[in-house]
Legacy VTK file of the C-alpha trace (Angstrom):
# vtk DataFile Version 3.0
C-alpha trace
ASCII
DATASET POLYDATA
POINTS 446 float
82.509 23.257 -63.076
81.086 24.187 -60.073
81.448 28.168 -59.254
81.607 29.898 -55.504
78.395 30.723 -56.053
76.819 27.546 -56.776
79.011 25.884 -53.858
77.838 28.693 -51.614
74.210 27.810 -52.538
74.779 23.935 -52.208
76.399 24.381 -48.651
73.630 26.618 -47.781
70.902 23.967 -48.389
72.831 21.272 -46.984
72.922 23.301 -43.487
69.090 23.920 -43.952
68.855 20.299 -44.234
70.643 19.134 -41.342
69.093 22.116 -39.228
65.847 20.491 -39.847
66.791 16.996 -39.515
68.404 17.796 -36.127
65.312 19.995 -34.661
62.899 16.812 -34.743
59.515 16.268 -36.331
57.703 19.363 -36.784
55.296 20.538 -33.842
57.502 18.609 -30.858
59.304 20.009 -28.017
60.828 18.734 -24.647
59.751 18.306 -21.261
61.950 18.107 -18.247
60.196 15.822 -15.829
60.992 15.512 -11.911
59.184 13.072 -9.915
59.592 12.291 -5.991
59.236 8.847 -4.607
60.932 5.481 -3.783
64.050 4.203 -4.809
64.451 0.345 -5.248
66.445 -1.997 -6.827
66.938 -1.784 -10.613
66.902 -5.643 -11.409
63.136 -6.156 -11.338
62.646 -3.205 -13.571
64.722 -4.153 -16.195
66.337 -0.913 -16.811
70.101 0.045 -16.637
70.363 2.440 -13.655
71.554 0.847 -10.635
68.598 2.467 -8.440
65.052 2.493 -10.004
61.658 4.794 -9.311
59.306 2.014 -7.750
56.440 4.241 -6.367
54.428 3.969 -9.671
54.045 4.657 -13.347
54.833 7.936 -14.732
52.589 8.802 -18.042
53.248 11.986 -20.084
51.495 12.743 -23.504
50.318 8.882 -23.056
53.697 7.564 -23.087
54.810 5.643 -19.694
58.597 7.238 -19.306
59.023 5.724 -15.881
61.923 3.593 -17.061
63.612 6.756 -18.040
63.661 8.360 -14.629
67.125 8.570 -13.320
67.875 9.924 -9.633
68.977 13.368 -9.566
71.876 12.547 -7.009
74.335 9.808 -6.508
73.873 9.390 -2.811
70.418 7.169 -3.592
70.117 3.952 -1.580
67.564 1.447 -2.504
64.344 1.555 0.061
64.645 5.328 0.662
61.472 7.317 0.227
61.655 11.164 -1.002
64.146 10.836 -3.721
63.919 13.119 -6.771
64.278 11.439 -10.112
64.207 13.232 -13.694
64.115 12.627 -17.401
63.787 14.871 -20.302
61.387 13.468 -22.875
60.052 14.324 -26.144
55.981 15.413 -26.270
53.739 17.403 -28.241
54.029 21.059 -28.499
50.584 21.666 -27.201
49.172 20.957 -23.509
49.304 17.553 -23.012
47.948 14.805 -20.115
50.305 13.851 -17.468
49.288 11.349 -15.343
50.415 9.022 -12.303
49.449 5.715 -11.178
50.806 4.438 -8.050
51.844 1.030 -7.452
50.526 -1.113 -4.435
51.913 0.001 -1.261
51.908 3.459 -2.471
49.537 6.420 -2.656
49.899 9.553 -5.190
50.494 12.888 -2.487
50.162 16.188 -4.755
51.688 18.057 -7.390
53.871 20.019 -5.394
55.434 23.278 -6.954
58.796 24.072 -7.169
58.525 28.183 -6.224
62.233 28.413 -5.594
63.088 27.289 -9.494
60.023 29.308 -10.903
60.833 32.614 -9.284
64.051 32.540 -11.391
61.903 33.342 -14.403
60.914 36.916 -14.445
57.401 36.286 -15.759
56.936 33.799 -12.822
53.555 35.351 -11.354
51.952 34.579 -15.032
53.370 31.428 -15.103
52.063 30.342 -11.710
48.550 31.181 -12.507
49.154 28.947 -15.376
50.486 26.373 -13.268
47.699 26.343 -10.598
44.886 26.249 -13.364
46.538 23.233 -14.700
47.087 21.428 -11.613
43.650 22.415 -9.824
43.234 21.040 -6.361
46.942 19.468 -6.519
45.434 16.336 -5.934
44.262 14.878 -8.830
46.108 11.815 -10.563
45.576 13.063 -14.129
46.094 16.841 -15.207
46.441 18.939 -18.677
49.343 20.794 -18.969
51.772 22.779 -21.111
54.954 21.004 -21.624
57.096 23.956 -20.605
55.476 24.509 -17.262
56.285 20.502 -16.265
59.727 21.744 -15.229
58.006 23.750 -12.313
55.760 20.598 -10.820
56.647 17.593 -9.407
54.359 14.657 -8.593
55.084 13.107 -5.163
54.480 9.568 -4.068
54.146 8.227 -0.253
54.117 5.012 1.092
50.444 4.091 2.056
47.256 2.615 0.966
43.306 3.221 -0.446
40.111 2.774 1.371
36.705 2.422 0.713
33.651 1.473 2.667
31.916 -0.227 -0.160
35.016 -2.122 -1.868
34.867 -5.815 -2.030
36.307 -7.863 1.162
40.015 -8.924 0.607
41.535 -5.851 -1.023
44.997 -5.325 -0.893
44.881 -1.537 -0.192
45.992 -0.708 -3.733
43.747 1.772 -6.009
42.219 -1.044 -7.757
41.315 -3.192 -4.624
41.092 -0.740 -1.837
40.543 -1.810 1.776
37.161 -1.573 3.679
37.797 -1.658 7.265
39.920 0.150 9.669
41.198 -3.109 10.908
43.504 -3.246 7.731
44.650 0.020 7.628
45.570 -0.486 11.262
47.855 -3.477 10.194
49.172 -1.736 7.318
50.270 1.062 9.670
52.001 -1.405 12.271
53.807 -3.265 9.804
55.348 -0.315 8.144
56.242 1.383 11.247
58.534 -1.840 12.431
59.950 -2.694 8.882
61.349 0.990 7.868
64.269 2.005 10.169
63.898 6.000 8.800
61.197 8.439 9.741
58.150 6.535 8.686
55.366 8.519 6.567
52.439 6.954 5.424
49.467 8.361 3.827
45.624 6.676 3.777
43.587 8.000 1.189
39.602 7.492 1.713
36.794 7.798 -0.730
34.142 10.649 -0.223
31.021 9.423 2.083
27.373 10.230 1.013
24.257 10.745 2.970
24.445 9.146 6.355
27.375 6.726 5.667
30.669 7.428 7.684
33.676 5.716 8.497
34.227 4.013 12.190
35.873 5.766 14.868
39.626 5.097 14.339
41.260 3.974 18.073
44.705 5.156 17.428
45.329 4.090 20.903
45.460 0.473 19.930
48.421 0.482 17.417
50.739 -1.909 18.335
54.758 -0.483 18.233
57.417 -2.472 19.617
60.456 -0.558 17.889
62.859 1.726 19.066
63.066 5.517 18.345
59.955 5.074 16.226
58.912 8.184 14.348
55.752 7.904 12.565
53.550 10.739 10.305
50.510 9.621 9.155
48.545 11.345 6.767
44.559 10.806 6.456
43.098 12.422 3.498
39.410 12.292 2.386
37.090 13.543 -0.520
37.920 11.321 -3.603
35.824 9.738 -5.922
36.339 6.474 -7.852
38.629 7.513 -9.847
40.511 8.777 -6.861
40.128 12.398 -7.794
39.144 14.629 -4.682
35.421 15.985 -5.453
34.330 16.145 -1.910
34.788 15.158 1.716
34.827 11.890 3.863
32.400 11.828 7.194
34.478 10.042 10.216
32.438 9.199 13.373
35.590 10.095 15.829
39.102 9.599 16.712
40.563 7.974 19.770
44.074 9.707 20.793
47.116 7.413 21.322
48.654 6.782 24.500
52.033 5.415 24.236
53.736 3.857 26.754
57.234 4.384 25.027
59.142 7.636 25.511
61.160 6.895 22.148
57.725 7.126 19.920
56.733 10.242 18.089
53.483 10.533 16.361
52.284 13.057 14.016
48.747 12.755 12.689
47.453 15.061 9.801
43.755 14.984 8.420
42.595 16.383 5.448
39.070 16.814 3.658
37.337 15.267 6.505
34.177 15.820 8.141
33.893 15.016 12.012
30.230 14.749 14.013
32.227 15.726 17.232
35.566 16.219 18.593
36.381 16.016 22.429
39.363 18.616 22.290
40.488 17.678 25.817
40.520 13.829 25.064
42.231 14.356 21.806
45.251 16.179 23.245
45.519 18.524 20.165
48.637 20.708 19.155
49.978 22.735 22.145
48.805 19.662 24.267
50.642 18.067 27.062
52.477 15.774 24.933
55.471 16.911 22.729
55.643 13.466 21.205
52.319 13.581 19.753
50.873 16.303 17.076
47.561 16.407 15.424
46.901 18.701 12.203
43.826 19.589 10.303
43.791 20.823 6.774
40.469 21.682 4.927
38.391 19.806 7.740
34.886 20.500 9.432
34.069 19.613 12.951
30.202 19.799 13.659
30.635 20.276 17.267
34.109 20.894 18.946
33.904 20.329 22.595
35.767 21.077 25.819
38.242 23.229 23.698
41.261 25.309 24.987
44.311 26.362 23.361
45.601 26.861 19.684
43.031 25.522 17.119
44.639 25.410 13.603
42.995 24.904 10.165
39.575 23.935 11.424
36.295 24.764 10.148
34.045 25.003 13.285
30.187 25.157 13.196
29.582 24.573 16.838
31.599 25.235 20.446
30.857 23.654 23.248
32.579 24.400 26.483
34.968 26.689 25.646
38.240 27.232 28.048
40.287 29.887 28.602
43.444 30.872 26.246
41.244 29.998 22.901
43.088 31.177 19.980
41.488 30.111 16.058
44.235 30.501 13.454
43.246 29.637 9.901
39.827 28.903 10.714
36.389 29.399 10.238
34.638 29.361 13.578
31.605 31.220 15.225
32.497 34.396 17.641
33.155 33.744 21.300
33.962 36.543 23.560
37.276 36.384 24.802
38.886 34.501 22.129
41.734 35.582 19.774
41.525 35.082 16.190
44.273 35.296 13.677
43.688 34.564 9.509
40.185 33.417 10.476
36.612 33.802 9.382
34.699 35.038 12.093
30.838 34.291 11.743
27.505 34.807 13.900
28.862 38.132 15.259
26.625 39.934 17.501
27.530 43.512 16.333
28.630 44.354 19.791
31.414 42.204 20.824
35.293 43.257 20.605
37.218 41.425 18.273
40.662 39.990 19.344
43.249 39.568 16.640
43.914 40.411 13.222
43.757 39.994 9.559
40.511 38.258 10.070
37.052 38.241 7.846
34.130 39.223 9.990
30.998 38.125 8.533
28.966 41.118 9.561
28.102 44.828 8.961
30.579 47.070 9.849
34.143 48.692 9.707
37.595 48.690 11.129
38.991 52.150 11.362
42.449 50.160 12.436
42.396 48.073 9.150
43.209 45.080 11.188
40.358 43.058 10.069
37.972 43.296 7.374
33.831 43.254 7.234
32.150 41.220 4.439
28.313 41.009 5.336
27.495 38.771 2.441
30.572 36.200 2.796
28.880 33.057 2.122
29.881 29.524 3.673
33.308 28.091 2.557
36.439 30.197 2.847
37.496 30.626 -0.517
35.608 33.066 -2.811
37.461 34.566 -5.916
34.811 37.210 -6.082
36.340 38.943 -2.920
39.656 38.517 -3.901
40.560 42.086 -4.967
39.362 43.464 -1.015
40.786 40.308 0.490
44.485 40.634 -0.286
45.344 44.024 1.074
46.375 42.633 4.470
49.560 43.331 6.351
51.701 40.396 6.763
52.404 39.289 10.640
55.509 39.217 12.531
56.447 35.688 14.212
58.014 37.671 17.368
54.573 39.534 18.086
52.554 36.277 18.930
55.067 34.116 20.593
53.403 35.221 23.851
50.271 33.129 23.141
52.114 30.228 22.213
51.680 29.938 18.376
54.175 27.964 16.201
56.066 29.837 13.285
54.912 26.947 10.861
51.149 27.828 11.450
51.710 31.708 10.657
53.503 30.514 7.445
50.795 28.440 5.991
47.228 28.876 5.196
44.109 26.423 5.608
45.758 24.197 2.838
49.046 24.331 3.800
50.023 27.215 1.070
52.694 29.650 1.834
51.533 32.891 3.450
54.420 35.613 3.959
55.470 36.415 7.792
57.840 39.142 8.209
61.093 38.798 10.390
63.460 41.819 11.440
65.453 41.982 8.518
62.777 40.906 5.954
63.118 43.472 2.813
59.433 42.303 1.526
57.442 44.883 3.611
55.688 46.356 0.698
53.870 42.999 -0.103
50.222 42.298 1.285
48.381 39.053 2.134
45.269 37.922 2.250
42.529 38.319 5.248
41.020 35.021 6.088
42.602 31.257 6.153
43.063 31.053 2.528
45.878 32.746 1.038
45.077 34.180 -2.437
48.510 35.532 -3.474
LINES 1 447
446 0 1 2 3 4 5 6 7 8 9 10 11 12 13 14 15 16 17 18 19 20 21 22 23 24 25 26 27 28 29 30 31 32 33 34 35 36 37 38 39 40 41 42 43 44 45 46 47 48 49 50 51 52 53 54 55 56 57 58 59 60 61 62 63 64 65 66 67 68 69 70 71 72 73 74 75 76 77 78 79 80 81 82 83 84 85 86 87 88 89 90 91 92 93 94 95 96 97 98 99 100 101 102 103 104 105 106 107 108 109 110 111 112 113 114 115 116 117 118 119 120 121 122 123 124 125 126 127 128 129 130 131 132 133 134 135 136 137 138 139 140 141 142 143 144 145 146 147 148 149 150 151 152 153 154 155 156 157 158 159 160 161 162 163 164 165 166 167 168 169 170 171 172 173 174 175 176 177 178 179 180 181 182 183 184 185 186 187 188 189 190 191 192 193 194 195 196 197 198 199 200 201 202 203 204 205 206 207 208 209 210 211 212 213 214 215 216 217 218 219 220 221 222 223 224 225 226 227 228 229 230 231 232 233 234 235 236 237 238 239 240 241 242 243 244 245 246 247 248 249 250 251 252 253 254 255 256 257 258 259 260 261 262 263 264 265 266 267 268 269 270 271 272 273 274 275 276 277 278 279 280 281 282 283 284 285 286 287 288 289 290 291 292 293 294 295 296 297 298 299 300 301 302 303 304 305 306 307 308 309 310 311 312 313 314 315 316 317 318 319 320 321 322 323 324 325 326 327 328 329 330 331 332 333 334 335 336 337 338 339 340 341 342 343 344 345 346 347 348 349 350 351 352 353 354 355 356 357 358 359 360 361 362 363 364 365 366 367 368 369 370 371 372 373 374 375 376 377 378 379 380 381 382 383 384 385 386 387 388 389 390 391 392 393 394 395 396 397 398 399 400 401 402 403 404 405 406 407 408 409 410 411 412 413 414 415 416 417 418 419 420 421 422 423 424 425 426 427 428 429 430 431 432 433 434 435 436 437 438 439 440 441 442 443 444 445
């Protein structure tokens, strides 16, 4: 006969066994995976969902989970880029490898941080430090990360190709078989610009160059476009090693700016991690030039000699300036001192000690002090724009107001980002965050 006490003990044992069996094997947890890229037809992938992720493979803790990814929105059409996919997967409860492998015709762009989701967590400041440590420069295709942090990052893919000066002939532009000539790259760009009706975004990844090697001049003026209402965004990103992790820079001989014959073409061009021997600013018609349909932007790029320059220069490391014009403004840059030029969130070098500094939130590499606290003097600031040992004294600058700079033609987006495209706080009239500080110089440490 089973007594009440025995019955209760038996039921308790059953509940314990059930709870253990439902919780999964010891040492496991779940990870919420989100990725962004192109949607394609599922039939070629042999999976159940009608729209599949086709930009590449996603491998979490050694398991290919690409087939589990499903669109987060029901309004997804095949062939469309910038679509978000998600999946929840079981992984070991420890730091795990998280890897992406783009398919031919696509490249991995970056690990994007979902700051809006992250800030819902009261411990977000600590979490973002862990995330940044895990993703490093944000461009490597393999990272090591804690499973609970995966929900806050998203690998993003773009249509694009890989380029290696030393690759074998006959490459298809994939990471395993890169292009080795600019002619191949131009053919890829022209073909995609005609093939897609939506705004076309393409990315070209270049392996790092060493010694005296450099990529030939890229003549954008010879690109052939025939479609109506073409909007092309082209990114050229340099500095990758043989495993396509970013380790250095790519030297490029020069750029020939486009001269379009059609009013219905818009062209946006971005360079990252590139080193230019010389740039003729007038010939290039940089950002702020006369042609509103042509924009060019630089991120983490260097020019040895910037000549015939005027207007706004954003996100450049400049070694020498030749024949400067009037109304020259450096933003998020590292540049030599020029009398009469304006500097905002920049590093100013070669200061003679007597010239007036026009601008705010700059690092001035010289002996001195600023009683108005508009800039900061650091005499021993070495080459490069990021040096963590100075972080405590650099992160005390006052955020800028957008309205204060409209009269010199500064676009809002420029003030809101640093030299790497990271967010920087900018104040508006109803901003409640006036107590926060930002960083002097081109790099935002906050």
